[in-house]
C-alpha positions in Angstrom: 4.3 23.7 12.6 2.7 22.4 9.4 4.7 23.1 6.3 4.7 22.1 2.6 6.8 19.0 2.0 8.0 20.3 -1.4 9.0 23.9 -0.7 9.3 23.8 3.1 7.1 26.9 3.6 5.2 26.9 6.9 1.6 27.8 7.5 -0.6 27.9 10.6 -2.9 25.1 9.5 -2.9 21.8 7.6 -5.7 23.1 5.5 -3.5 26.1 4.6 -0.8 23.7 3.4 -3.3 21.9 1.2 -4.6 25.1 -0.3 -1.0 26.3 -0.8 -0.2 23.0 -2.7 -3.3 23.5 -4.8 -2.6 27.1 -5.6 1.2 26.9 -6.3 1.8 25.1 -9.6 5.3 23.8 -8.7 4.1 22.1 -5.5 1.0 20.9 -7.3 3.0 19.2 -10.0 5.3 17.6 -7.5 2.2 16.4 -5.6 0.8 14.9 -8.7 4.1 13.2 -9.6 4.2 11.7 -6.1 0.7 10.3 -6.4 1.5 8.8 -9.8 4.7 7.2 -8.6 3.4 5.9 -5.3 -0.1 4.6 -5.7 -0.2 3.7 -2.0 0.1 7.3 -1.0 -2.9 9.5 -1.4 -1.3 12.8 -0.6 2.1 14.1 0.4 3.0 14.0 4.1 2.6 17.4 5.6 5.6 18.1 7.7 5.5 19.7 11.2 8.3 21.0 13.4 9.0 20.2 17.0 6.5 22.8 18.0 3.8 20.1 17.7 5.4 18.0 20.4 2.7 16.9 22.9 5.0 17.0 25.9 3.7 19.5 28.4 7.1 21.1 29.0 7.7 21.5 25.3 4.3 23.2 24.9 5.4 25.9 27.3 8.3 26.9 25.0 6.7 26.1 21.6 4.0 27.7 19.6 1.7 26.7 16.8 -1.3 28.9 16.0 -3.3 25.9 14.9 -2.0 23.2 17.3 -1.0 20.0 15.6 -2.3 16.6 16.6 -0.5 14.0 18.7 0.2 11.9 15.6 2.3 14.7 14.3 4.6 14.9 17.3 6.6 12.0 16.0 7.9 14.0 13.0 11.5 13.2 12.2 12.1 16.9 11.9 11.7 17.3 15.7 15.5 17.5 16.1 15.6 20.8 14.3 16.6 23.5 16.9 13.7 25.7 17.9 13.6 29.4 17.3 14.4 31.7 20.3 11.6 31.9 22.8 11.3 35.7 22.6 10.6 35.8 18.9 9.6 32.6 17.3 8.1 33.3 13.9 6.4 31.2 11.2 5.7 32.2 7.6 2.2 31.7 6.2 2.8 32.7 2.6 5.8 34.3 0.9 4.8 34.6 -2.7 3.6 38.1 -1.9 5.6 39.9 0.7 2.7 42.1 1.6 0.8 39.0 2.8 3.6 37.2 4.6 2.9 36.9 8.4 5.2 36.4 11.3 3.8 35.3 14.7 4.9 36.0 18.2 3.7 33.4 20.7 1.8 34.0 23.9 4.0 31.9 26.3 2.2 29.4 28.5 -1.1 29.2 26.7 -2.9 26.1 25.5 -0.8 23.5 27.3 -1.9 19.9 27.0 -2.5 17.6 30.0 -2.6 14.1 28.5 -4.1 12.3 25.5 -7.8 11.6 25.2 -10.5 10.4 22.8 -12.9 12.6 20.9 -16.5 11.7 20.7 -16.0 10.3 17.2 -13.3 8.0 18.5 -15.3 6.9 21.5 -18.3 6.1 19.3 -16.1 4.0 16.9 -14.5 2.2 19.9 -18.0 1.4 21.4 -19.2 -0.1 18.1 -16.1 -2.3 17.9 -16.5 -3.5 21.4 -20.2 -4.3 20.7 -19.2 -6.1 17.5 -21.4 -3.9 15.4 -20.7 -3.0 11.8 -20.4 0.5 10.6 -24.1 0.9 9.7 -25.5 -0.1 13.1 -28.1 0.4 14.4 -29.3 0.3 10.8 -29.2 -3.0 8.9 -27.2 -1.7 5.9 -26.2 1.3 4.0 -29.4 1.5 2.1 -31.5 1.7 5.2 -29.2 4.3 6.7 -29.5 6.3 3.4 -33.3 6.3 3.6 -33.3 7.3 7.2 -30.9 10.2 6.4 -33.1 11.3 3.6 -36.2 11.2 5.7 -34.7 13.3 8.5 -33.1 15.9 6.2 -36.0 16.4 3.8 -39.3 15.6 5.5 -41.0 17.1 8.5 -42.4 15.1 11.4 -45.9 14.9 10.0 -44.9 13.6 6.6 -42.3 11.3 8.2 -45.0 9.8 10.4 -47.3 9.2 7.3 -44.4 7.5 5.5 -43.7 5.2 8.5 -47.3 4.1 8.6 -46.9 2.4 5.3 -46.9 -1.5 5.3 -43.1 -1.7 5.3 -43.3 -0.3 8.9 -39.7 0.7 9.3 -38.7 2.2 12.7 -36.3 4.7 11.3 -36.8 7.4 14.0 -36.3 5.0 16.8 -33.0 4.0 15.3 -32.1 7.7 14.7 -32.7 8.3 18.4 -30.1 5.6 19.2 -27.4 7.6 17.3 -25.0 9.8 19.3 -26.0 13.4 19.2 -24.8 16.7 20.7 -25.8 18.2 24.0 -29.3 17.1 25.1 -32.2 19.5 25.2 -34.1 20.4 28.4 -37.0 22.7 29.2 -37.5 24.9 32.2 -40.8 26.6 32.9 -40.8 30.1 34.2 -43.8 31.7 35.9 -44.1 35.4 35.3 -46.2 37.3 37.8 -47.9 40.3 36.2 -49.3 43.5 37.6 -52.8 43.1 36.2 -55.7 41.5 38.0 -58.7 39.5 36.7 -62.4 39.9 37.6 -61.8 38.2 40.9 -59.0 40.6 41.9 -56.3 37.9 41.5 -53.0 38.8 40.0 -52.6 37.5 36.5 -49.6 35.4 35.6 -48.1 33.7 32.6 -46.1 30.6 32.3 -43.4 30.5 29.6 -40.9 27.8 28.5 -37.1 28.1 28.1 -35.7 25.4 25.9 -32.0 25.1 26.5 -28.8 23.0 26.2 -25.8 23.1 28.5 -23.4 25.6 26.8 -20.3 23.9 28.4 -21.3 20.6 26.7 -21.8 22.5 23.4 -18.3 24.0 23.8 -17.0 20.4 24.4 -18.7 19.3 21.2 -17.2 22.2 19.2 -13.6 22.1 20.5 -13.5 18.3 20.3 -14.9 18.0 16.8 -12.1 16.4 14.6 -13.7 18.0 11.5 -12.4 21.3 12.8 -8.9 20.1 13.7 -7.2 21.9 10.8 -9.1 25.1 11.7 -8.6 25.1 15.5 -6.4 27.4 17.6 -5.6 26.9 21.3 -3.3 29.8 22.0 -3.2 33.4 21.0 -0.4 35.2 19.2 0.4 38.5 17.7 0.9 38.5 13.9 3.2 40.8 12.0 4.0 41.6 8.4 7.8 41.8 9.2 10.1 39.7 11.2 11.0 42.7 13.4 7.5 42.9 14.7 6.9 46.5 13.6 3.8 46.1 11.4 1.0 44.3 13.1 -1.7 42.3 11.4 -5.1 41.6 12.9 -7.6 39.2 11.3 -8.7 36.2 13.4 -9.7 36.4 17.0 -6.4 34.8 18.2 -4.4 37.6 16.6 -6.3 40.4 18.5 -5.8 41.8 22.0 -8.7 40.4 24.0 -7.4 36.8 24.1 -3.8 37.8 25.0 -5.1 40.1 27.8 -7.4 37.4 29.3 -4.6 34.8 29.0 -2.6 36.8 31.5 -5.4 36.5 34.1 -5.6 32.7 34.0 -3.2 30.0 35.3 -0.2 29.1 33.3 -1.1 26.6 30.6 -4.8 27.4 30.5 -6.7 27.2 27.3 -9.3 29.8 26.6 -12.4 29.0 24.6 -13.7 32.5 23.6 -17.4 32.2 23.5 -19.3 34.2 20.8 -23.0 34.5 21.4 -25.6 35.7 19.0 -29.3 36.2 19.5 -32.0 37.6 17.3 -35.8 37.3 17.5 -37.3 36.1 14.2 -40.8 35.5 12.8 -41.7 31.9 12.0 -45.1 32.0 10.3 -45.6 33.2 6.8 -48.6 35.2 5.5 -50.6 34.6 8.6 -50.2 34.1 12.3 -47.7 35.6 14.7 -45.5 32.7 15.6 -42.0 33.7 16.5 -38.8 32.3 18.0 -35.8 33.8 19.8 -32.8 31.5 19.1 -29.5 31.9 20.9 -26.4 30.7 19.0 -23.0 29.8 20.3 -19.6 29.4 18.7 -16.0 29.7 19.9 -13.2 31.9 18.7 -10.8 28.9 18.6 -12.4 28.0 15.2 -11.1 30.0 12.3 -13.6 32.6 11.2 -13.6 31.3 7.6 -15.0 28.0 9.0 -17.4 29.7 11.4 -19.0 31.6 8.5 -19.9 28.4 6.7 -23.4 27.5 7.9 -23.0 24.0 6.5 -20.0 23.3 8.7 -22.1 23.6 11.8 -19.4 25.5 13.6 -22.1 27.6 15.2 -24.7 25.7 17.3 -28.1 26.5 18.8 -28.1 26.5 22.6 -31.6 27.7 23.4 -34.9 29.3 22.5 -35.9 32.2 24.6 -39.6 32.8 25.3 -41.5 35.1 23.0 -44.7 35.5 25.0 -46.7 38.7 24.8 -46.8 39.2 28.6 -50.4 40.2 28.5 -50.4 39.9 32.3 -48.7 43.3 32.5 -50.1 46.7 31.7 -48.8 48.4 28.6 -46.5 50.8 30.5 -44.9 48.0 32.5 -44.7 45.4 29.7 -41.4 46.6 28.2 -39.5 46.5 31.5 -41.0 43.1 32.3 -39.7 41.8 28.9 -36.2 43.2 29.8 -36.2 41.3 33.1 -37.6 38.1 31.6 -34.9 38.1 29.0 -32.1 38.4 31.5 -33.6 35.8 33.8 -33.9 33.3 31.0 -30.4 34.1 29.8 -29.1 33.5 33.4 -30.7 30.1 33.4 -29.2 29.3 30.0 -25.7 30.5 30.8 -25.5 29.3 34.4 -23.0 26.5 33.7 -20.5 29.0 32.3 -20.0 30.6 35.7 -18.1 27.7 37.3 -16.5 26.6 34.1 -15.1 30.1 33.4 -13.7 30.3 36.9 -12.2 26.9 37.4 -11.8 25.5 33.9 -13.0 22.2 32.5 -10.9 19.3 31.1 -11.9 18.9 27.5 -10.8 16.5 24.8 -9.8 18.8 21.9 -10.0 18.1 18.2 -6.4 16.8 18.1 -7.2 14.1 20.7 -5.4 15.9 23.5 -7.0 17.0 26.8 -6.6 20.6 27.9 -7.9 22.7 30.8 -10.4 24.9 29.0 -11.9 28.1 30.3 -15.0 29.0 28.4 -15.3 32.8 28.7 -17.9 35.0 27.1 -15.9 37.2 24.7 -18.3 38.6 22.1 -22.0 39.2 21.7 -23.4 39.6 18.2 -26.7 41.4 18.0 -28.4 44.3 16.4 -28.7 47.7 18.1 -31.9 47.2 19.9 -30.8 43.8 21.3 -27.5 45.3 22.4 -29.4 47.9 24.4 -31.5 45.0 25.9 -28.3 43.1 26.9 -26.7 46.2 28.3 -29.7 47.1 30.4 -29.8 50.6 28.9 -32.5 52.6 27.2 -32.8 52.3 23.4 -31.8 55.9 22.8 -28.4 55.4 24.6 -25.2 53.8 23.4 -24.8 50.3 24.8 -21.0 50.6 24.9 -20.2 54.1 26.3 -21.7 57.0 28.2 -21.9 59.5 25.5 -24.6 62.2 26.0 -27.7 62.0 23.8 -26.9 65.4 22.3 -23.3 64.5 21.5 -23.7 61.3 19.5 -23.0 63.1 16.3 -19.7 64.5 17.4 -16.3 62.7 17.0 -15.8 62.4 20.8 -14.0 59.8 22.9 -16.5 59.0 25.6 -16.1 57.0 28.8 -16.8 53.3 28.3 -19.4 51.6 30.5 -18.0 49.6 33.3 -19.6 46.3 34.4 -18.7 46.6 38.0 -19.9 50.2 38.2 -23.1 49.3 36.4 -23.8 46.4 38.8 -23.3 48.7 41.8 -25.7 51.3 40.4 -28.3 48.7 39.7 -27.9 47.3 43.2 -28.4 50.7 44.8 -31.4 51.3 42.7 -32.8 48.0 43.8 -32.3 48.9 47.4 -34.2 52.2 47.0 -31.2 54.5 47.1 -32.0 56.0 43.7 -28.4 57.0 42.6 -28.2 59.9 40.2 -26.0 57.8 37.9 -29.0 55.5 37.1 -30.6 58.2 35.0 -27.4 59.8 33.9 -26.3 56.4 32.4 -29.6 55.7 30.8 -30.1 52.4 32.7 -33.2 50.3 33.0 -34.3 48.7 36.2 -33.0 45.2 35.5 -31.5 44.3 38.8 -30.1 40.9 37.9 -28.4 41.1 34.5 -27.4 37.7 33.2 -23.7 38.8 32.7 -23.3 39.9 36.3 -21.6 36.7 37.5 -19.9 35.6 34.3 -16.2 35.6 35.0 -13.7 37.7 33.0 -16.6 39.2 31.0 -17.0 42.8 30.0 -20.4 42.8 28.3 -20.1 46.3 27.0 -16.8 45.6 25.2 -18.3 42.3 24.0 -20.7 44.1 21.5 -19.0 43.7 18.1 -19.5 45.8 15.0 -22.6 45.0 13.0 -21.9 45.7 9.3 -25.4 44.7 8.2 -27.5 46.9 10.4 -25.0 49.7 11.4 -23.1 50.2 8.1 -25.0 48.8 5.1 -28.6 49.4 6.3 -28.0 52.0 8.9 -25.5 54.7 8.0 -25.6 54.0 4.3 -29.2 53.1 3.3 -31.2 54.8 6.1 -29.2 58.0 6.2 -26.7 58.7 3.5 -28.9 57.6 0.6 -31.9 59.4 2.1 -29.8 62.6 2.4 -28.7 62.4 -1.2 -32.2 61.7 -2.4 -33.3 64.9 -0.7 -30.5 66.9 -2.2 -30.7 65.5 -5.8 -34.4 64.3 -5.9 -35.5 60.8 -6.6 -35.8 61.3 -10.4 -32.3 62.7 -10.7 -30.8 59.9 -8.6 -32.7 57.2 -10.6 -31.4 58.7 -13.8 -27.9 58.5 -12.5 -28.2 54.8 -11.7 -29.9 54.1 -15.0 -26.9 55.4 -17.0 -24.3 53.4 -15.1 -22.4 51.2 -17.7 -22.8 47.5 -17.4 -20.1 45.6 -15.5 -19.6 41.9 -14.9 -20.8 40.9 -11.4 -22.2 44.3 -10.7 -25.9 44.9 -10.4 -27.3 47.4 -12.8 -30.3 49.3 -11.3 -31.9 49.9 -14.7 -35.1 51.2 -13.1 -33.3 53.3 -10.5 -33.4 52.8 -6.7 -36.5 54.7 -5.6 -38.8 51.8 -6.8 -37.0 49.2 -4.6 -39.2 48.5 -1.6 -37.4 45.6 0.1 -33.7 45.9 0.5 -31.3 43.2 1.6 -27.7 43.4 2.7 -26.6 42.2 -0.7 -28.4 45.0 -2.5 -27.0 47.6 -0.1 -23.4 46.4 -1.0 -24.3 46.5 -4.7 -25.5 50.0 -4.5 -22.4 51.1 -2.6 -20.2 49.9 -5.5 -21.5 52.7 -7.8 -22.8 55.2 -5.3 -19.4 56.8 -4.8 -19.2 57.5 -8.5 -22.6 59.1 -8.5 -22.2 61.8 -5.8 -18.6 61.3 -4.8 -19.7 60.5 -1.2 -17.0 59.2 1.1 -17.6 55.5 1.5 -14.1 54.6 2.5 -15.2 53.8 6.0 -17.6 51.1 4.8 -14.9 49.5 2.6 -12.2 49.6 5.3 -14.7 48.2 7.8 -15.3 45.2 5.6 -11.6 44.2 5.3 -10.9 40.7 6.5 -7.4 41.6 7.5 -6.3 44.8 9.2 -3.0 46.6 9.7 -2.1 49.8 11.5 -2.5 51.6 8.2 -6.0 50.2 7.5 -7.2 51.1 11.1 -5.8 54.6 10.6 -7.6 54.8 7.3 -10.8 53.7 9.1 -10.5 56.5 11.6 -9.4 59.0 9.0 -12.4 58.3 6.8 -14.8 58.9 9.7 -12.9 62.1 10.6 -13.3 63.3 7.0 -17.0 62.7 7.2 -17.4 64.6 10.5 -15.3 67.5 9.0 -17.6 67.9 6.1 -21.0 66.9 7.4 -22.0 70.6 8.1 -22.9 70.9 4.4 -25.9 68.8 5.1 -27.1 71.3 7.7 -26.5 74.1 5.3 -28.6 72.4 2.7 -31.3 71.9 5.4 -31.2 68.1 5.0 -30.4 67.5 8.6 -30.9 69.5 11.8 -28.6 67.4 13.9 -26.5 64.2 13.8 -27.4 62.6 17.1 -27.9 59.3 15.3 -27.2 56.2 17.4 -25.9 54.1 14.5 -23.7 57.0 13.3 -22.1 57.1 16.8 -21.7 53.3 17.0 -19.4 53.1 14.1 -16.9 55.2 16.2 -16.3 52.0 18.3 -15.2 49.9 15.3 -11.5 50.4 15.6 -11.5 49.5 19.3 -13.6 46.4 18.6 -11.4 45.2 15.7 -8.3 45.7 17.9 -9.9 43.5 20.6 -11.6 40.8 18.7 -10.4 40.8 15.1 -11.9 41.8 11.8 -15.6 42.4 11.5 -16.4 39.5 9.1 -16.0 37.1 12.0 -18.9 38.7 13.9 -21.4 40.0 11.3 -25.1 39.6 12.1 -25.6 38.2 8.6 -24.6 34.8 9.9 -27.4 34.6 12.5 -29.8 35.7 9.8 -28.7 32.7 7.7 -28.8 30.4 10.7 -32.5 31.3 11.3 -33.3 29.2 8.2 -31.9 26.0 9.5 -32.4 26.4 13.3 -35.7 28.2 13.3 -37.7 28.4 10.1 -37.0 24.9 8.7 -37.5 23.5 12.2 -40.8 25.2 12.5 -42.0 24.0 9.1 -41.1 20.4 10.2 -43.5 20.7 13.2 -47.3 20.5 13.3 -47.4 24.1 14.4 -48.7 23.3 17.9 -46.3 23.3 20.8 -43.7 23.8 18.2 -40.7 24.5 20.4 -40.5 20.9 21.7 -40.9 19.5 18.2 -38.3 22.0 16.9 -35.8 20.8 19.5 -36.4 17.2 18.7 -36.1 17.8 14.9 -32.8 19.6 15.4 -31.5 16.8 17.6 -32.2 14.4 14.7 -30.5 16.7 12.3 -27.4 16.8 14.5 -27.4 13.1 15.0 -27.5 12.5 11.2 -24.8 15.1 10.6 -22.5 13.6 13.3 -23.1 10.1 11.9 -22.3 11.2 8.4 -19.2 13.1 9.6 -18.0 10.0 11.6 -17.7 8.1 8.3 -15.4 10.9 6.9 -11.8 10.6 7.9 -10.5 14.2 8.3 -7.0 13.0 7.4 -8.0 11.6 4.0 -8.9 14.6 1.9 -7.3 14.0 -1.5 -9.2 16.9 -2.9 -6.9 19.2 -1.0 -9.9 20.3 1.2 -11.2 23.0 -1.0 -13.9 23.0 -3.7 -12.5 26.3 -5.0 -9.1 24.7 -5.4 -10.6 22.0 -7.6 -12.3 24.6 -9.6 -9.0 26.5 -10.0 -7.3 23.3 -11.2 -10.1 22.9 -13.8 -9.5 26.4 -14.9 -5.8 25.8 -15.1 -6.3 22.8 -17.3 -8.2 25.0 -19.7 -5.8 27.9 -19.7 -3.6 28.8 -22.7 -0.5 26.6 -22.8 1.7 29.0 -24.7 1.1 32.2 -22.7 3.9 34.8 -22.7 5.8 35.4 -19.5 4.4 38.9 -19.0 2.5 37.8 -15.8 3.4 35.4 -13.0 2.3 31.9 -13.5 -0.3 32.1 -10.7 -2.5 34.3 -12.8 -4.6 32.2 -15.2 -6.4 33.4 -18.4 -9.1 31.0 -19.3 -10.8 30.6 -22.6 -13.5 28.2 -23.8 -12.1 25.0 -25.3 -13.6 25.9 -28.7 -14.3 29.4 -30.0 -18.0 30.5 -29.9 -17.8 32.1 -33.3 -15.3 30.4 -35.6 -14.1 31.8 -38.9 -15.5 35.3 -38.6 -14.7 37.8 -41.4 -13.0 41.1 -40.9 -16.2 42.9 -42.1 -18.1 41.2 -39.3 -15.5 42.3 -36.7 -15.8 45.9 -38.0 -19.6 46.0 -38.1 -20.6 43.9 -35.1 -17.6 44.5 -32.8 -16.9 48.1 -33.9 -13.2 47.1 -34.6 -12.7 49.7 -37.3 -8.9 49.7 -36.9 -8.6 45.9 -36.7 -6.4 45.3 -39.8 -4.0 48.2 -39.2 -3.6 47.1 -35.5 -3.0 43.5 -36.5 -0.4 44.5 -39.1 1.4 46.5 -36.4 1.3 43.6 -34.0 2.7 41.2 -36.6 5.4 43.6 -37.6 6.5 44.0 -34.0 6.3 40.4 -32.9 6.8 38.4 -36.1 9.2 40.6 -38.1 10.0 37.8 -40.5 6.4 37.2 -41.5 5.8 37.9 -45.2 2.0 37.4 -45.2 0.0 40.5 -44.9 -3.5 40.1 -43.3 -6.4 41.3 -45.4 -10.2 41.4 -45.6 -10.2 37.8 -46.9 -8.8 36.3 -43.7 -11.1 34.8 -41.1 -10.6 34.6 -37.3 -11.9 32.4 -34.5 -13.6 34.7 -32.0 -14.4 34.1 -28.3 -17.1 35.6 -26.2 -15.1 36.2 -23.1 -11.9 35.5 -21.1 -11.8 34.7 -17.4 -8.9 35.9 -15.4 -8.2 33.9 -12.2 -6.0 35.6 -9.6 -4.8 34.4 -6.2 -7.0 35.5 -3.3 -6.3 38.7 -1.6 -6.6 37.9 2.2 -7.7 41.5 2.9 -10.8 41.0 0.9 -11.5 37.3 0.3 -10.2 33.9 1.0 -11.1 32.5 -2.4 -9.4 33.1 -5.8 -10.9 36.0 -7.8 -12.5 35.3 -11.1 -12.7 38.3 -13.4 -14.9 37.9 -16.4 -14.1 40.2 -19.4 -16.7 40.1 -22.2 -16.4 41.0 -25.8 -19.8 40.2 -27.2 -21.7 42.1 -29.9 -25.4 42.9 -29.9 -27.8 39.9 -30.2 -31.2 40.6 -31.8 -34.3 39.2 -30.1 -35.1 35.7 -31.3 -38.4 34.1 -32.2 -41.1 34.0 -29.6 -40.2 35.5 -26.3 -36.4 35.0 -26.5 -34.9 38.4 -25.6 -31.8 39.9 -27.2 -28.7 41.3 -25.5 -26.9 44.6 -25.9 -23.3 45.0 -26.8 -20.9 44.1 -23.9 -17.3 45.3 -24.5 -15.8 45.5 -21.1 -13.1 47.8 -19.9 -9.8 46.4 -18.6 -6.4 47.4 -17.2 -3.7 46.5 -19.7 -0.1 45.9 -18.5 2.8 47.6 -20.3 5.4 45.4 -18.7 5.8 42.8 -16.0 3.1 43.1 -13.3 2.5 41.3 -10.1 -0.6 39.3 -9.6 -2.1 41.6 -6.9 -2.8 44.9 -8.5 -2.0 47.6 -5.8 -1.3 50.7 -7.9 -2.0 52.1 -11.3 1.6 52.2 -12.3 2.4 50.4 -15.4 -1.2 49.9 -16.6 -3.5 51.7 -19.0 -7.2 51.5 -19.5 -8.6 50.0 -22.7 -11.9 48.6 -24.0 -11.7 44.9 -25.1 -13.6 44.6 -28.4 -12.4 41.3 -29.9 -10.8 38.1 -28.4 -9.5 35.9 -31.1 -7.0 33.5 -32.5 -4.8 34.1 -35.5 -5.5 32.0 -38.6 -3.3 29.1 -39.2 -1.0 30.9 -41.6 -0.1 33.5 -39.0 0.2 31.3 -36.0 3.7 31.5 -34.6 3.2 30.6 -31.0 1.7 33.9 -30.1 -1.4 32.4 -28.4 -4.8 34.1 -28.0 -4.9 37.8 -28.8 -7.2 40.7 -28.1 -8.1 43.8 -30.1 -8.4 46.8 -27.7 -9.2 50.5 -28.0 -7.2 52.7 -25.7 -8.2 55.4 -23.4 -5.9 58.3 -22.4 -3.3 57.7 -19.7 -4.7 58.0 -16.2 -4.8 61.5 -14.8 -4.1 62.5 -11.2 -6.8 61.7 -8.7 -9.7 64.1 -8.5 -9.3 66.3 -5.5 -12.9 65.8 -4.4 -13.6 62.1 -5.0 -10.1 60.7 -5.3 -10.9 58.8 -8.5 -8.9 59.1 -11.7 -10.2 60.3 -15.0 -9.7 59.1 -18.6 -11.2 59.8 -22.0 -11.2 58.1 -25.4 -7.8 58.1 -27.0 -7.7 59.0 -30.7 -5.0 59.1 -33.4 -5.6 61.0 -36.7 -9.3 61.3 -35.8 -9.5 57.5 -35.4 -9.7 55.4 -32.3 -6.3 54.6 -31.0 -6.4 50.8 -31.1 -3.9 47.9 -30.8 -3.7 44.1 -30.8 -2.1 42.7 -27.7 -1.4 39.3 -26.1 -4.3 38.2 -24.1 -2.3 37.8 -20.9 -1.5 41.5 -21.0 -4.9 42.0 -19.5 -4.3 42.2 -15.7 -7.6 43.3 -14.2 -11.2 44.3 -14.9 -12.1 47.9 -14.3 -15.3 49.9 -14.3 -15.6 53.2 -16.1 -18.5 55.4 -15.0 -19.5 58.7 -16.6 -18.5 62.0 -15.1 -22.0 63.3 -14.7 -22.8 67.0 -15.0 -25.2 69.0 -12.8 -28.1 67.1 -14.4 -28.8 63.9 -16.4 -31.0 63.7 -19.4 -33.6 60.9 -18.6 -33.5 59.8 -22.3 -29.8 58.9 -22.2 -28.7 55.3 -21.5 -25.5 53.6 -20.4 -24.6 52.8 -24.0 -25.0 56.4 -24.9 -22.6 57.5 -22.2 -20.1 54.8 -23.2 -19.5 56.8 -26.4 -19.5 60.4 -25.2 -18.3 61.6 -21.9 -15.3 61.5 -19.7 -14.9 58.4 -17.5 -13.7 57.8 -14.0 -11.8 54.6 -13.3 -13.3 52.5 -10.5 -11.4 49.2 -9.9 -13.1 46.7 -7.6 -10.4 46.4 -5.0 -9.6 47.3 -1.5 -9.6 51.0 -0.4 -5.8 51.0 -0.2 -5.7 51.6 -3.9 
């Protein structure tokens, strides 16, 4: 099991060890000392336990979520006794006990057969045998660089024009010689219509299906050494405690589906959970009707953080489905014909998975070890209409269960669709028996669904939650926002959004929301951040559904939030906003908990990824073609792109990553170097407060702080601070003193695995108003952000409001030289009242401006007392004056605390 060589903490992946070293100051310093003292060592050796032994028998009794490579089996720590077989646990992180994880192995999964060579290794060996240098078939690095630039940046037409120049370089021929992923092939499908021409002959249409062998694509993914540190070959159950009482679900290998399927396969089998995604997209812009229907494939063995990175190419394109108009059919038969054509083409595309899923295929994995791999279709990512298409059901039915059409708005537990039963019903319908279940189940006459012969596949359970279309755009934008607009009117809602105070990183809809015509998933999320404060609508479900790590408590919270909505939805009928709630997307979110339990958190299956992949695999490929017979040109262009990517990757040794394998880690190190060196110990060392190297406004007078920053109590607050922290100081600050002032402070906190895998950067501003400059240079309004201030020792991860108080940060400054006594940067803040109990209706806490002797209650504090940014929003009355602005509300009304964190707060 990989572990840190400095503190001996174990983690599932080598990449996790590198991130741990980068994020933990003690280990980071020891790593730097090691590099300084031993110039021949680029990075510390990452230790592994005997669980990485490549012996087949030892794999039966050992467990590593991310299986180590063969080179790590020679670790001298192999003599350490193994943990008991019934409960072998490893610790991922222990700095925060809430995030520590313990794993229980699935015995007999992911066994190795023998050693092998990855495609990268075979390519290097071939070049050595042929006596070629590393740039072959190119003459040198410059020629390779030019070819790489041509393929990545120019389409085929422009590339051909370039190659016609007198230099006459045959770049593309050499690119064709490079190794590439699975080859493309084309199959023509003749579609017989039901319309006839003038001669009485039946019309037909010939379409093309461009495809690649999905089994070969799985081989390329599972054998890619670039994913070695992010690859899992065996499932396990993760827990928050060593007793195994509090389960954690995040990645696919920690959920139930993999463990359940593992029991149905031979001992030692390795499952490659296939995740498919398909989505029809438009290719032409402004004119034309060109479209493509890409089908994408990835495997659940790769960590979801890596799968979400489009640049990592962990998701590959395996085919283009035909998008013909099927004019050979009449209008009433065209829809059903499209259903059947889709399933026929998908059957052709996925045919190799049938035998491979039943018998397994020996594959060289990323750790250069051969395993018997069973590629099994596990999940299908698609929007609602495409889910109905795959499920062979009508579009007004649920593709997962048999809920009645008039009961979709009720919190019922309906019978799930069964693949075997559905196939039997379709077969009877095909034979003319007309079973009553055909209409009762809302089926379409697709007699040969593509999933019928796929082994170990339940296509109805395979449909995963779709946050983009079901939650953000569906339930929230298309329904909840619409209902609220009907209740409060567009003008009233726009006024509410306009008066929302500014907040770093939060979009301010200064013109309201009614004027926005084109909404994206990002805008939906930005509107949700303040929507709860506007009408106290229950959006807990949306936030729980977006968590990247789930526990029993979060899943209970997910169900509870939905139950609360159903318990209170009748008010919408009383207000005559809705007559019924038989809404398909509202019903679909009732399946979220089951899907998360089976396949892991929703961020691993969101349809936002295919939407991004369309850019690389469809739109850019189409633009690179000459727009005629574009599918073939798109396939060739993508093959060139993959060949260049693989060639570039082959020059990168995955073992030599002295940057600790994380751009964000390098950024954090840069932030650490700029952090104050004499911070007080009120916060753990892993929280960093970052200031600019030089103050933006040096030597500012007290009068300026009072007039520009509104710091009317600056001198009394500073005197109190010096009296408390520097009791022996005899110098009294006065109007003649000048202070170096900063614009902002950035607080960097460790990542919260429930919400993000990257460190959080909180920007707290204290900038006065800037008047418009000459010409068209605009000015800026005052920005004095709100923050939570610690009154004692706090942990880095803010979970509760205990021990904190809300304040407005007005000035960030350094003391003049005559007062500097090692106190470090300071902040002048103006307090709000202590937090009140949560509001019984919206659950938010209220505060108001705190005063003392008719003056603002202010104080000067150490900068590192600021623990978190917070958002204060006005407690709006029954109506909003359209003339009021966010700045006006900042001075007058009560506030509700809204901290950007997980719903568990």
